[in-house]
Each structure stands twice: as C-alpha cells, then as structure tokens.
C-alpha positions as CSV (number, residue, x, y, z in Angstrom):
1,X,94.9,76.7,111.6
2,X,98.2,74.8,111.5
3,X,100.5,75.2,108.6
4,X,100.1,72.2,106.2
5,X,103.0,70.6,104.4
6,X,103.7,72.6,101.3
7,X,105.9,72.0,98.3
8,X,109.3,73.6,98.2
9,X,109.7,75.0,94.6
10,X,112.8,77.1,94.6
11,X,115.8,77.8,96.8
12,X,118.2,80.6,96.1
13,X,121.8,79.6,95.5
14,X,124.5,80.9,97.8
15,X,125.8,83.0,95.0
16,X,122.4,84.5,94.3
17,X,122.0,85.4,98.0
18,X,125.5,86.9,98.3
19,X,125.1,89.0,95.2
20,X,121.6,90.3,96.1
21,X,121.0,93.9,96.9
22,X,119.6,92.9,100.2
23,X,122.8,91.2,101.3
24,X,124.7,94.3,100.1
25,X,122.5,96.4,102.3
26,X,123.0,94.1,105.4
27,X,126.8,94.3,104.9
28,X,126.6,98.1,104.6
29,X,124.6,98.2,107.9
30,X,127.3,96.2,109.6
31,X,130.2,98.3,108.2
32,X,128.6,101.8,108.5
33,X,126.0,101.5,111.3
34,X,127.6,98.8,113.4
35,X,124.3,96.7,113.1
36,X,124.7,93.0,112.4
37,X,121.6,90.9,111.5
38,X,122.0,87.1,111.2
39,X,119.0,86.7,109.0
40,X,116.1,88.5,107.2
41,X,113.7,88.0,110.0
42,X,115.9,89.9,112.4
43,X,116.4,92.6,109.9
44,X,112.6,92.9,109.3
45,X,111.9,93.0,113.1
46,X,114.3,95.9,113.4
47,X,112.9,97.7,110.4
48,X,109.4,97.7,111.8
49,X,110.2,98.2,115.5
50,X,112.6,101.1,114.8
51,X,111.1,102.7,111.7
52,X,112.9,106.0,112.2
53,X,116.3,104.2,112.3
54,X,115.4,102.0,109.3
55,X,114.2,104.7,107.0
56,X,117.0,107.0,108.1
57,X,119.5,104.3,107.1
58,X,118.0,104.0,103.7
59,X,118.3,107.8,103.2
60,X,122.0,107.4,103.6
61,X,122.3,104.1,101.8
62,X,120.6,105.4,98.7
63,X,122.4,108.8,98.9
64,X,119.2,110.8,98.6
65,X,119.6,114.1,96.8
66,X,118.1,116.9,98.9
67,X,118.4,120.3,100.2
68,X,117.3,121.8,103.6
69,X,117.6,120.0,106.9
70,X,115.4,117.6,108.9
71,X,115.8,117.2,112.6
72,X,114.1,113.7,112.9
73,X,113.1,111.1,110.4
74,X,109.7,110.5,111.9
75,X,107.3,112.7,113.9
76,X,103.9,111.7,115.3
77,X,102.3,109.3,117.8
78,X,99.3,107.7,115.9
79,X,98.5,106.9,112.3
80,X,97.7,108.6,110.0
81,X,99.2,111.7,111.6
82,X,102.9,110.9,111.1
83,X,105.3,113.2,109.2
84,X,108.5,112.1,107.5
85,X,111.8,114.0,107.0
86,X,110.3,117.4,107.6
87,X,112.4,120.2,106.4
88,X,113.9,118.3,103.4
89,X,113.2,119.1,99.8
90,X,113.8,116.7,96.9
91,X,112.6,115.6,93.5
92,X,111.7,112.0,92.3
93,X,112.6,112.6,88.6
94,X,116.0,114.0,89.6
95,X,116.9,110.6,91.2
96,X,115.8,108.9,87.9
97,X,118.1,111.0,85.7
98,X,121.1,110.5,87.9
99,X,121.1,107.0,86.4
100,X,121.6,108.1,82.8
101,X,123.9,105.7,80.9
102,X,124.5,105.7,77.2
103,X,125.5,102.0,77.2
104,X,121.9,100.8,77.8
105,X,118.4,102.0,76.8
106,X,116.1,103.8,79.3
107,X,113.0,102.4,77.8
108,X,112.1,99.4,75.6
109,X,108.6,99.4,74.3
110,X,106.3,97.4,72.1
111,X,102.9,98.3,70.6
112,X,100.6,95.4,69.8
113,X,101.5,94.0,66.4
114,X,104.6,96.2,66.0
115,X,108.3,95.7,66.4
116,X,110.2,96.4,69.6
117,X,111.7,99.9,69.8
118,X,114.2,101.4,72.2
119,X,114.6,104.9,73.7
120,X,118.0,106.0,74.9
121,X,118.6,108.1,78.0
122,X,119.6,110.9,75.8
123,X,116.3,110.9,73.9
124,X,114.3,110.5,77.1
125,X,116.0,113.5,78.6
126,X,115.5,115.5,75.5
127,X,111.7,114.8,75.3
128,X,111.1,115.3,79.0
129,X,112.9,118.6,78.8
130,X,110.9,119.7,75.8
131,X,107.6,118.8,77.4
132,X,108.8,120.5,80.7
133,X,109.4,123.7,78.7
134,X,105.9,123.5,77.2
135,X,104.3,123.0,80.6
136,X,106.2,125.9,82.1
137,X,105.3,128.1,79.2
138,X,101.7,127.1,79.7
139,X,101.8,128.4,83.3
140,X,102.1,125.0,85.1
141,X,103.9,125.2,88.4
142,X,104.4,123.1,91.5
143,X,101.1,121.7,92.8
144,X,99.2,122.1,89.6
145,X,97.6,118.9,88.2
146,X,98.6,117.4,84.9
147,X,96.5,114.4,83.9
148,X,96.9,111.7,81.2
149,X,94.4,109.7,79.2
150,X,97.1,107.5,77.9
151,X,98.2,104.0,77.0
152,X,101.2,102.2,78.4
153,X,103.8,103.8,76.1
154,X,106.9,106.0,76.4
155,X,104.6,109.1,75.9
156,X,103.1,108.3,79.3
157,X,106.4,107.9,81.0
158,X,107.7,111.1,79.5
159,X,104.6,113.0,80.6
160,X,104.9,111.7,84.2
161,X,108.6,112.7,84.4
162,X,108.0,116.2,82.9
163,X,105.2,116.9,85.3
164,X,107.1,115.6,88.2
165,X,110.3,117.5,87.4
166,X,108.6,120.8,88.1
167,X,106.6,119.6,91.1
168,X,103.3,119.3,89.3
169,X,100.9,116.5,90.4
170,X,100.4,113.6,88.0
171,X,97.3,111.5,87.5
172,X,96.3,109.1,84.7
173,X,93.6,106.9,83.3
174,X,93.6,104.2,80.6
175,X,91.6,104.8,77.4
176,X,89.8,101.5,78.0
177,X,87.9,103.3,80.8
178,X,84.5,104.5,79.8
179,X,83.9,108.3,79.7
180,X,82.1,108.3,83.1
181,X,85.0,106.5,84.8
182,X,87.5,109.1,83.5
183,X,85.4,112.1,84.4
184,X,84.6,110.7,87.8
185,X,88.3,110.7,88.5
186,X,89.8,113.7,86.8
187,X,87.0,116.1,87.7
188,X,87.9,115.7,91.3
189,X,91.4,117.1,90.9
190,X,90.8,120.1,88.7
191,X,93.6,119.6,86.2
192,X,95.3,122.4,84.3
193,X,96.7,120.2,81.5
194,X,95.3,117.1,79.8
195,X,97.5,114.8,77.7
196,X,95.4,112.4,75.7
197,X,95.5,109.7,73.0
198,X,92.7,109.7,70.5
199,X,92.6,105.9,70.3
200,X,94.3,102.6,71.0
201,X,94.7,99.1,69.7
202,X,93.8,96.0,71.7
203,X,93.3,92.4,70.7
204,X,93.9,93.2,67.1
205,X,91.2,95.9,67.0
206,X,91.6,99.7,66.8
207,X,89.4,101.8,69.0
208,X,88.8,105.5,68.1
209,X,88.4,107.5,71.3
210,X,88.1,111.0,69.7
211,X,84.6,111.5,70.9
212,X,85.5,110.4,74.4
213,X,88.4,112.9,74.5
214,X,86.0,115.7,73.4
215,X,83.5,114.7,76.2
216,X,86.3,114.6,78.8
217,X,87.5,118.1,77.7
218,X,84.0,119.5,78.0
219,X,83.6,118.1,81.5
220,X,86.9,119.6,82.8
221,X,86.5,123.3,82.8
222,X,89.8,123.9,84.6
223,X,91.9,122.4,81.7
224,X,93.7,125.2,79.9
225,X,95.9,123.1,77.6
226,X,95.2,119.8,75.8
227,X,98.1,117.9,74.2
228,X,96.9,115.3,71.7
229,X,98.7,112.1,70.7
230,X,97.4,110.9,67.3
231,X,97.1,107.1,67.3
232,X,94.2,106.5,64.9
233,X,94.7,109.3,62.3
234,X,91.4,110.9,63.1
235,X,90.4,114.5,62.5
236,X,92.3,116.7,64.9
237,X,90.4,118.0,67.9
238,X,90.1,121.8,67.9
239,X,92.4,123.8,70.1
240,X,94.7,120.9,71.0
241,X,98.5,120.9,70.7
242,X,100.1,118.1,68.8
243,X,102.5,115.9,70.9
244,X,105.1,115.5,68.2
245,X,105.6,119.2,67.7
246,X,106.1,119.7,71.4
247,X,108.6,116.9,72.2
248,X,110.7,117.6,69.1
249,X,111.1,121.3,70.0
250,X,114.6,121.9,71.3
251,X,114.7,122.8,75.0
252,X,117.7,124.3,76.7
253,X,118.0,122.2,79.8
254,X,116.1,119.8,82.0
255,X,115.5,121.4,85.4
256,X,114.4,119.8,88.6
257,X,112.2,121.7,91.2
258,X,112.9,120.3,94.6
259,X,109.7,120.2,96.8
260,X,109.0,119.3,100.4
261,X,109.1,115.6,101.2
262,X,105.4,115.5,101.6
263,X,104.6,117.5,98.5
264,X,101.9,115.6,96.4
265,X,103.5,113.5,93.6
266,X,100.6,111.7,92.0
267,X,96.9,110.9,92.5
268,X,95.7,107.3,92.2
269,X,92.1,106.2,92.6
270,X,90.2,103.7,94.6
271,X,87.8,101.4,92.8
272,X,84.7,103.4,93.6
273,X,83.0,100.8,95.7
274,X,80.9,103.1,97.8
275,X,80.7,106.1,95.5
276,X,82.9,108.4,93.5
277,X,86.5,106.9,93.5
278,X,88.7,108.2,96.3
279,X,91.5,110.4,95.0
280,X,94.5,108.8,96.9
281,X,97.4,111.2,97.0
282,X,101.0,110.2,97.6
283,X,104.0,112.2,98.4
284,X,107.2,112.7,96.4
285,X,109.5,111.6,99.2
286,X,107.3,108.7,100.3
287,X,107.1,107.1,96.9
288,X,110.8,107.7,96.3
289,X,111.8,106.0,99.5
290,X,109.3,103.1,99.2
291,X,110.0,102.3,95.6
292,X,113.8,102.4,96.1
293,X,113.4,100.0,99.0
294,X,111.0,97.6,97.4
295,X,112.5,97.4,93.9
296,X,116.1,97.2,95.2
297,X,115.6,94.7,98.0
298,X,112.4,92.7,97.2
299,X,112.6,92.7,93.4
300,X,116.5,92.7,93.4
301,X,116.6,95.1,90.5
302,X,120.2,96.0,89.5
303,X,121.6,98.5,87.1
304,X,120.9,97.5,83.5
305,X,118.1,95.0,84.4
306,X,115.1,95.0,82.1
307,X,111.9,95.2,84.1
308,X,108.4,94.7,82.9
309,X,104.9,94.5,84.5
310,X,101.8,94.0,82.4
311,X,99.6,97.0,83.3
312,X,97.7,99.9,82.0
313,X,98.0,103.5,83.1
314,X,94.9,103.1,85.2
315,X,96.5,100.6,87.6
316,X,99.1,101.4,90.3
317,X,101.5,98.9,88.8
318,X,102.1,101.3,86.0
319,X,103.3,103.9,88.5
320,X,105.3,101.2,90.3
321,X,107.2,99.8,87.3
322,X,108.3,103.3,86.2
323,X,110.5,103.2,89.3
324,X,112.7,100.6,87.7
325,X,114.4,103.7,86.4
326,X,115.2,104.7,89.9
327,X,117.4,101.6,90.2
328,X,119.2,102.2,87.0
329,X,117.1,99.6,85.3
330,X,115.5,99.7,81.9
331,X,111.7,99.8,82.0
332,X,109.9,97.7,79.4
333,X,106.5,98.9,78.3
334,X,103.8,97.0,76.3
335,X,100.7,98.5,74.8
336,X,98.1,95.9,73.9
337,X,96.5,92.6,74.9
338,X,98.6,90.1,76.9
339,X,96.7,87.3,75.1
340,X,96.9,88.4,71.5
341,X,97.5,86.9,69.1
342,X,97.8,84.0,71.6
343,X,97.7,83.7,75.4
344,X,101.4,83.4,75.7
345,X,102.2,86.8,74.2
346,X,104.0,88.1,77.3
347,X,106.4,85.2,77.3
348,X,107.2,86.0,73.6
349,X,107.8,89.6,74.7
350,X,110.2,88.3,77.5
351,X,112.3,86.5,74.8
352,X,112.3,89.4,72.4
353,X,113.1,92.1,75.0
354,X,115.5,89.8,77.0
355,X,113.5,90.7,80.2
356,X,115.1,89.9,83.6
357,X,112.1,90.8,85.8
358,X,108.6,90.1,84.4
359,X,105.3,90.8,86.2
360,X,101.7,89.8,85.4
361,X,98.4,89.2,87.1
362,X,97.6,85.9,88.7
363,X,94.8,85.7,86.3
364,X,97.2,85.7,83.3
365,X,99.2,82.9,84.8
366,X,96.0,80.9,85.4
367,X,94.9,81.6,81.9
368,X,98.2,80.1,80.6
369,X,97.8,77.1,82.9
370,X,94.2,76.4,81.6
371,X,95.3,76.8,78.0
372,X,98.0,74.2,78.5
373,X,100.9,76.4,77.3
374,X,104.5,75.4,77.8
375,X,106.6,78.6,77.3
376,X,109.8,76.8,78.4
377,X,109.6,74.7,75.2
378,X,108.7,77.5,72.9
379,X,110.7,80.6,74.0
380,X,114.2,81.4,75.1
381,X,113.7,82.6,78.6
382,X,117.4,82.4,79.7
383,X,117.5,86.1,80.7
384,X,114.5,85.7,83.0
385,X,115.5,86.0,86.7
386,X,112.1,86.6,88.4
387,X,108.4,86.4,87.7
388,X,106.1,88.6,89.7
389,X,102.4,87.9,90.3
390,X,99.8,90.2,91.8
391,X,96.3,91.6,91.5
392,X,94.7,88.6,93.2
393,X,96.0,85.6,95.2
394,X,98.0,83.1,93.0
395,X,96.8,79.6,93.9
396,X,99.3,76.8,94.5
397,X,98.5,75.4,91.0
398,X,99.7,78.7,89.5
399,X,103.0,78.4,91.5
400,X,103.4,74.9,90.3
401,X,102.8,75.8,86.7
402,X,105.5,78.4,86.8
403,X,108.1,75.8,87.8
404,X,106.8,73.0,85.6
405,X,106.0,74.9,82.4
406,X,107.8,78.2,82.4
407,X,111.2,78.0,84.0
408,X,112.5,75.6,86.7
409,X,115.1,78.0,88.2
410,X,113.1,81.3,88.1
411,X,112.4,83.2,91.3
412,X,108.6,83.6,91.7
413,X,107.8,86.7,93.6
414,X,104.1,86.7,94.4
415,X,103.2,90.1,95.9
416,X,100.3,91.9,97.4
417,X,99.9,95.6,98.2
418,X,97.6,98.2,96.8
419,X,96.8,101.5,95.2
420,X,96.7,102.8,98.8
421,X,100.5,102.7,99.2
422,X,101.5,102.2,95.5
423,X,103.7,99.3,96.6
424,X,103.6,95.8,98.1
425,X,103.2,95.0,101.8
426,X,104.3,91.4,101.2
427,X,106.4,89.9,98.4
428,X,109.7,88.6,97.3
429,X,112.8,87.8,99.3
430,X,116.0,86.8,97.5
431,X,117.4,85.1,100.6
432,X,114.5,82.8,101.2
433,X,113.0,79.8,99.4
434,X,109.7,79.8,97.5
435,X,106.9,77.4,98.7
436,X,103.9,76.6,96.6
437,X,100.9,79.0,97.3
438,X,102.9,81.1,99.7
439,X,104.2,84.6,99.5
440,X,107.7,84.7,100.8
441,X,107.8,87.5,103.4
442,X,106.6,90.7,104.9
443,X,108.4,93.7,103.3
444,X,111.0,95.6,105.2
445,X,109.5,98.6,107.0
446,X,105.9,97.1,106.8
447,X,104.6,96.0,110.2
448,X,101.9,93.7,108.9
449,X,99.9,91.5,111.2
450,X,96.8,89.3,111.1
451,X,94.2,90.3,113.6
452,X,91.3,88.2,114.9
453,X,87.8,89.5,115.6
454,X,89.0,90.9,118.9
455,X,91.8,92.9,117.3
456,X,94.5,90.6,118.6
457,X,97.5,89.4,116.5
458,X,97.4,85.7,115.4
459,X,99.8,83.4,113.8
460,X,98.9,80.5,111.5
461,X,95.3,81.6,111.6
462,X,93.3,83.6,109.1
463,X,92.8,87.1,110.2
464,X,92.3,90.7,109.0
465,X,95.4,92.1,107.4
466,X,96.5,95.2,109.3
467,X,99.5,97.5,109.3
468,X,100.4,98.6,112.8
469,X,103.2,101.1,112.1
470,X,103.5,103.9,109.6
471,X,105.0,103.7,106.1
472,X,106.2,106.8,104.2
473,X,104.2,105.9,101.1
474,X,100.9,105.8,103.0
475,X,98.7,108.5,101.4
476,X,99.3,112.1,102.6
477,X,95.5,112.6,102.1
478,X,92.7,112.1,99.8
479,X,92.2,115.0,97.4
480,X,89.3,117.3,98.5
481,X,88.7,115.2,101.7
482,X,87.9,117.8,104.4
483,X,89.2,116.8,107.8
484,X,90.5,113.5,106.3
485,X,87.1,112.0,106.9
486,X,87.1,109.6,104.0
487,X,90.8,108.7,104.6
488,X,90.3,107.8,108.2
489,X,87.0,105.9,107.5
490,X,88.8,103.9,104.7
491,X,91.6,102.5,106.8
492,X,91.3,103.4,110.5
493,X,87.6,103.0,111.3
494,X,87.7,99.3,112.5
495,X,90.9,99.6,114.6
496,X,91.8,103.1,115.7
497,X,95.3,104.1,114.7
498,X,95.8,100.8,112.9
499,X,95.5,100.4,109.1
500,X,92.9,97.8,108.1
501,X,93.6,96.8,104.5
502,X,90.6,94.6,103.7
503,X,92.2,91.2,103.0
504,X,92.0,87.9,104.8
505,X,95.6,86.8,105.5
506,X,97.5,84.1,107.3
507,X,101.1,84.4,108.5
508,X,102.6,80.9,108.4
509,X,105.1,79.3,110.7
510,X,107.8,80.1,108.1
511,X,106.8,83.8,108.2
512,X,105.4,83.4,104.7
513,X,101.9,84.6,103.9
514,X,98.8,83.3,102.3
515,X,96.0,85.7,101.2
516,X,92.5,84.4,101.0
517,X,90.8,87.2,99.1
518,X,89.0,90.4,100.1
519,X,87.3,90.9,103.4
520,X,85.3,93.8,102.1
521,X,83.0,94.1,99.1
522,X,85.5,95.2,96.5
523,X,85.1,93.3,93.2
524,X,88.2,91.5,91.8
525,X,88.0,90.5,88.2
526,X,91.0,89.2,86.2
527,X,93.4,90.6,88.8
528,X,91.9,94.1,88.6
529,X,89.8,95.6,91.4
530,X,86.4,97.0,90.2
531,X,84.2,99.4,92.0
532,X,80.6,98.3,92.6
533,X,79.3,101.8,92.3
534,X,80.6,102.0,88.7
535,X,78.5,99.0,87.8
536,X,75.5,100.5,89.6
537,X,75.8,103.8,87.8
538,X,75.7,101.9,84.4
539,X,72.8,99.7,85.4
540,X,70.8,102.6,86.8
541,X,70.4,103.9,83.3
542,X,68.3,100.9,82.4
543,X,64.8,102.0,83.1
544,X,63.4,98.5,83.5
545,X,65.9,97.7,86.3
546,X,64.7,99.1,89.7
547,X,67.8,98.2,91.7
548,X,70.9,96.0,91.6
549,X,73.6,94.4,93.7
550,X,76.9,92.9,92.5
551,X,79.5,90.8,94.3
552,X,82.5,88.7,93.4
553,X,83.3,85.4,94.9
554,X,86.8,83.9,95.0
555,X,86.7,80.2,94.1
556,X,89.2,77.4,94.2
557,X,92.0,77.4,91.7
558,X,92.1,81.2,91.2
559,X,88.6,81.3,89.7
560,X,86.1,84.1,90.2
561,X,82.4,84.3,90.0
562,X,80.8,87.7,89.7
563,X,77.0,87.7,89.6
564,X,74.8,90.7,89.2
565,X,71.4,90.6,91.1
566,X,68.7,92.8,89.7
567,X,65.4,93.9,91.0
568,X,63.2,94.6,88.0
569,X,60.3,96.9,87.6
570,X,56.9,95.4,88.2
571,X,55.7,93.2,85.3
572,X,59.2,93.0,83.7
573,X,60.9,89.7,83.3
574,X,64.6,89.0,82.8
575,X,64.6,88.2,79.1
576,X,67.7,87.5,76.9
577,X,67.2,90.9,75.3
578,X,67.2,92.7,78.7
579,X,70.2,90.6,79.8
580,X,72.0,91.7,76.7
581,X,71.0,95.3,77.2
582,X,72.4,95.4,80.7
583,X,75.7,93.8,79.8
584,X,76.1,96.2,76.8
585,X,75.4,99.2,79.0
586,X,78.0,98.2,81.5
587,X,80.5,97.4,78.8
588,X,79.9,100.8,77.0
589,X,80.1,102.8,80.2
590,X,83.1,101.2,81.7
591,X,85.2,98.2,80.6
592,X,84.6,94.5,79.6
593,X,85.9,93.5,83.1
594,X,82.8,95.2,84.6
595,X,80.4,92.8,82.8
596,X,79.1,90.2,85.2
597,X,79.3,86.4,84.8
598,X,75.6,86.0,85.3
599,X,72.5,88.2,85.9
600,X,70.0,86.9,88.3
601,X,66.6,88.4,89.1
602,X,65.6,88.8,92.7
603,X,62.5,90.2,94.5
604,X,64.4,92.7,96.5
605,X,67.9,94.1,97.3
606,X,68.8,94.1,101.0
607,X,69.7,97.4,102.7
608,X,71.0,98.4,106.1
609,X,68.9,100.7,108.2
610,X,71.1,103.5,107.3
611,X,70.4,102.9,103.6
612,X,73.6,101.0,102.4
613,X,73.5,98.0,100.2
614,X,74.7,94.9,102.0
615,X,77.3,93.7,99.6
616,X,79.7,92.3,102.1
617,X,77.1,90.2,104.1
618,X,75.7,88.8,100.8
619,X,79.2,87.8,99.8
620,X,79.9,86.2,103.1
621,X,76.7,84.2,103.0
622,X,77.4,82.9,99.4
623,X,80.9,82.1,100.5
624,X,79.4,79.7,103.1
625,X,79.9,81.7,106.3
626,X,77.3,81.0,109.0
627,X,74.4,83.4,108.9
628,X,75.0,84.7,112.4
629,X,78.5,85.7,111.4
630,X,77.7,87.0,108.0
631,X,74.9,89.4,108.8
632,X,72.8,90.9,111.6
633,X,69.3,90.8,110.2
634,X,68.1,93.2,112.8
635,X,70.3,95.8,111.3
636,X,68.6,95.5,107.9
637,X,65.9,97.8,106.6
638,X,64.3,94.9,104.7
639,X,65.5,91.6,106.3
640,X,63.3,89.4,104.1
641,X,65.4,90.4,101.1
642,X,68.2,88.3,102.5
643,X,66.2,85.1,102.3
644,X,66.9,84.6,98.6
645,X,70.7,84.6,99.2
646,X,70.4,82.3,102.1
647,X,68.5,79.8,100.0
648,X,71.0,80.2,97.1
649,X,73.9,79.4,99.5
650,X,72.2,76.3,100.8
651,X,71.4,75.0,97.4
652,X,75.0,75.2,96.4
653,X,76.2,73.2,99.4
C-alpha cells in the first residue's frame, strides 16, 4: 500500500524545536557522550539498536536517585526474560518529591459542578506523609497490596504516592465499575488495605456506592483496614477509618523506601477478553524510566506545565498522567463527565485551569466534531500547547477538526500504547510536522515494526504491530501467573521472543504511523477497551439466553458498531422486554459502555473444536475479509453456526 497524499496540518517553529526537551537531550548526548545525531530518525535507530546504551544514557541524563550498584543496564537474550539495572534500588515517589516548588501548585482539581481547587506541594507532602504513617502503623510493608476504589481526585494521587513511598504495590478501580468487575480484579491480588469512596457524581447525578463497597469488603478476606472517603453523606460503614481524620493527623516526616528496580509498583488489568482480567504487574524502575522518557521527550512536559488527561482510575492513562509530577509539572485532575453540562466541558476546563497539555479520547474529539462545537470561538485556549488523543485511532476528520475548530497552532499528539506497558509505543514528536490521520513517530526505545503474515517486517503496508526489542516498562509478570504462562501466551505466542500487540498498523514513508484497529477480539467502545468475558458473565445471568457472542467493528469516521448476538432458549423470542432486560443486566453489572448497540438473535454461536468462541473470525467476516482468510471452518465444532454471519456480511456489501 503506497502512502497517499495527506494534508500537512502543523509544523513546529524553529524556536519550538530548539527549546524542546528532545533537542536538549540530543545536545546533552553530543556534549557528554560524544554522540551526534542529525535528526530524530537517527536518534530513534540508535535507541532501539543499542537499548542498553540508550537507557543507560537516560539514567545519567535524568540523574536517577538510587543506591547499590549495577554492572550492566540490560541482561538477557530473548523477551520476556530481560532484566534491567540489576543491583540498583530506587523509589518512584522520591523522584516526584524532588520537584517540590512553592511557586506553583502540585495538583489542580475540579469535581463536576464545583469550582477549581489547588493543592500545594507542601499540602501534598503533608497528606502523603500522614497516610504513609497510617499504612505503616497498620502493618503495611514493601510488597503488600493497597487498592483503591476511587474517583479521579487528589485522594487517589495521595493514596498512590503513600503506598509507593513504602514500596507497597498499588492497584485501583473506578467506582463506575460494577461490583463483579471490582472483585474480579482486586480478589486476584489479595490486598491488605482498601481505600474507597462511597459514591460519585457523573453527568449531574449522584451515585451512592455504599452497598457496593460493603460487597467488595466482604469478598476480600485479606483486607485488614478500610479507609472510607465520604462523598454522598451516607451512613458510615462499620469498622472503616475516615479519610479526613487520617490525612489531617500530623506526621513527623515523609520517608522513601528504596526497592529493587524490578520491585512491583502497581497492578493494572487487561479487559478480561478470555476470562478473569489479567493482573499486569509493572516495576518501580521500569515505569520511572519509561514515564520520564515519554513525558519529557514525546509530550515535551516542562517544569510548571499543567498537564491533564481525561481518565478514570480504572484506565492506565490515570497512572500515566500522575507522572507529570515526575517532570516538575502540575497534574490537573477532573472528576465527572467530559460532556456535562455540554459536550465541550473539557475545553472549558482548559481555559479555567490554563492547561498546557490536554489529553482526551478520540471518541471525545469525534463527539465534539459531530456536535459542531467551535471551542476556539468560545474559550480562551491561549495556554494550550498540545492536545493528546488515544484510546482508539483518531480519523483524519478528527485531526482536521482540531486545527479548524479548536486551535490552529496547537501540537496534536495522537498516541497509541496500552495497559501492557502503561505508556505509548507511538506518539508525539516536537521536531516533526503533524499530518492528517497520522501518528508522528515511533517512540524512543521502542522497536516497533509491522509484520506480514509470514512474520517479516513491511513498510507502507498494513501488518501486525510488534515490538522486537525489550522495553523496561514491559510487565515483570502477571500476578499469580505460574510459569508466566498467561504472560507468554498474551504477547509471545504468535512470534516467539517478539511482542505481538494486537493492532493493525502501517508505517508510512515518513516514518509516521496509521493504526487500523484491533487485530484481536478486544472490544473498543468510546476509546475504552472492554472485555467480552465481562459482557458474557452478565448475559449468562439471563435464564432465557442460552449463549451469546459480542464483537466491535471499527467503522469509517471513528465510529464503532458493537452488536451482541444471542442464542435463546427453545421457544423464546427476542422481545422488546427481553432486549431491555439484557441491556439492564449488563449496565447494572458493569458500565454503560458495556451495553451493545444492537442485540440480534441467532440460531447458534460458533465455537472452535477446543471450545472457544470465535469472536475474531466473526469480526473479520463482518469487516469484509474473505472467508478463507477469516476462518478455517474445519477448525470449528459447529461450522454451520458461521453461516448466519457470512450472510450478514454479504447483505451489507
């Protein structure tokens, strides 16, 4: 596939390039390492061909605080069995608090319908120290798990930093998750402490989650302490400690426990496509190094910059944006709907908080485009330097809308990565122009390639997105995954020793990138990945539904179509009442994003001989792929079940 002519939307000025953190690093390499690179592509090639040298240079450039000694940066011969900076001990939170500065806030936050508030570095340190003291008094030590059922507020940031400061392992879920989603995740990691809100506000409505918190507590027998944050003024839950009392108790000093580079830092979760969500575990050192690299060089975050990404605590972008503090930036938090009271709520926040770097989902940008909003005419966005987009591919129309209706001279950094590395593989480059529909570059230290069906790299052709060299923020393991079986099968089963990510991608002649959606069966709704197994677990509770299958199709213009196919019990028809019952069950058990666009009755659900639902083949058929490439009917237990989907695809041609 040859690269078509695409529209040039933005070109960095010479001043912008010269003053970028990336240019500063390249000058530092020349002065301190004797390494001169004429352009970004040369720098990228060195960073992926000599990963030990590259990451070792960042260790010095960022002046990493550590103790101990390491003999080599990188040890190993095949992924995933690499080890980084062995012998060193460090702490992520310690690197954040070295940026304390009384002249600027640490956190700016806004709750839906409330005024903006600020938290100083002094207050942040005080509250983190107080919570740290409580955790230590409660017997929490390095390696213990502290989990949060929290909204995107300063309380969540404080909780993360307090847990991290003593080497405890953090994990969080958003309260818009159903109770089953929360328990499926937290029960795997046997937490010692739970920090929870008893409710939240979204879209102008208040949701009381007191009963959910009680259910979660009952399902987690390892929890010894529960800290409750009162949001809705409900009756206190028995045997819980009130948040306000804890964080306002004077603490003597904030301490930092330095742990090995590969000590677990936090646990994120996969979408749960094929069962219980995978508990993806990242390291202190890996996240520290990766986030310093990405936010400094690819987001160009500078000291004092105000950085925001619309997210919840259940999405990896929450973890990611906390690291704005690593760069000496101010993290901006928002708790509420991005489209309430109107769809342009985030642009209003950008004006009020004077945000330099704002991130949102591609779905949010598309929603603004469809609504016909023109933020450039309504809001003062003079402070805005960059706009990030992720969660799903941003179509060219979305790129164009940014420059025609938001801000003409803004730097659009469309990015793509994942929970798997808690960062982006591809994204922004302050030295290169922005072209419509195209991600600017492959990130430093990320050896990303597109592979054809034979496992060979291709250029200007759509292929499987793979990573062929290690990155320090790749998971150290999945929690409770004996012998790394789930870990290896998740990323290294198709190409041995090579990470297969599950996206269709094309590397253009400009070394930009275009992503065409998922190559696996993961659902993508509104920029958030959803696990099929979660939908199935909700639908399975409907006695009149015998079986089901759900997929999500990426359509033109950033649209998605997520149908649910149901096999009903004999004699049952798909009435309006049954449709309503299914949708309500999914919504109650999980989130509104899990609710399908349409429910369609089918005679049977196709399965492989080994007993797996054929989500990916059905998706490929409905996306228009030739039958022989989409599915091997000989490998199906009930091949006749595929006939419905073949007819459906043909009827839509």
